[in-house]
N, C-alpha and C positions, 0 to 999 in steps of 0.2 A: 326758586323755592327748592329747598332740600327734599330729598326723597323721604327722609326721616325727620321727625320733629326734634328728636335727640339722638345723637350717636355717641354711645358710651364705650370708652376704652378702659379695660381693666388690665393693669400690668400684672403679669403672672411670672415674670422673669425669675429664674433661679440661678444665682451665681454659684458656680462650682467652687470658687475660692473660699466660700464660707462667709463672705462679707454680707452685711445687711442688704436685704433685697425683699421685694414683694412676695416672692415665692416662699420665703421662710415665714411669712405671716398668714399662711393658709389662703393666699389670694385665689388660687384655682378653685378651691372649695367655695369661697365666698362669691366668686364670679358665677359658678354654677347655680348657687342659691339665688342670686340676683336675676339671672336669666330665667330661671323657673318662675320666680315671683312676678316678673313683668309679663310673662306669658299667662300666668294664672289670673292676673288682674286685667288682661285684655289690652295691655299697652304695647305689645310687640307688633312688628310688621310695618308695612308701608304707611307713612303718615304718623307713625308712633315712635317707638323706641327700638333701636338696634343696639345690641350688646355684643361687643367684640373683645377678644383677647388681644393684648398688646405685648410686645416684647418690652425691654427696658425703656421706660419713659424718662430716665435720667434724673429722677427726684428721690432716689433711694433713701436719702437722709430724712425725708419727710414721713417715712413709714409706708404702708401699702398705699398705692396711688390709683385714683380713678380720674379720668378727664372726660368732661361732657361737652360735646360740640352740638350746635354751632357756637355756643357761648364761650367756649374755651375756659370752662370753670374747672379748676383742679381741686380735688378732694382727697383727704385721707380718711381712714376708718379704722376702728378697732374690732368690731364684731358685726353680726347680722343686724343688730338693732340700729347701728349707724347707717348701714346700707338701706334698711327699711325706711329710715328718715329721709335719705337722699331720694329714694323712689317716691315716697309719699309727697314730700315737699317740692323737690325740684322737677322730677320727671312727670308727676301728675299735675302739680299745681303751679309750676313755674316760679317757685320761691327758692332762692338760694339758701343753703344751710350754712350760715356764717360760721358756726362753731367747728365745722369740719373742713373749712377752706384751707388750702395751702397758700400762704402768702408768697409773693414774688421775691 
């Protein structure tokens, strides 16, 4: 059994070249928001949700990227409302948010 129910990785990579990347989509700010939100909801910690920063996850063309383990579910998002939906549906209620999925 995993130490955490969900381990969430937020790409916050910023490419110096100016190419599309998560860092140019306010990823660090959204990650900080999500981390505070899961803490506020009492979802963080052992047996709950662990939120981590990730370097480039290699899916830059898909927009800002989040991957949730152990399910290996890849999401994109536009704003805090999208992240709220991922938290509410996936991290709290184990329901995948189909509209935000990144297809393979």
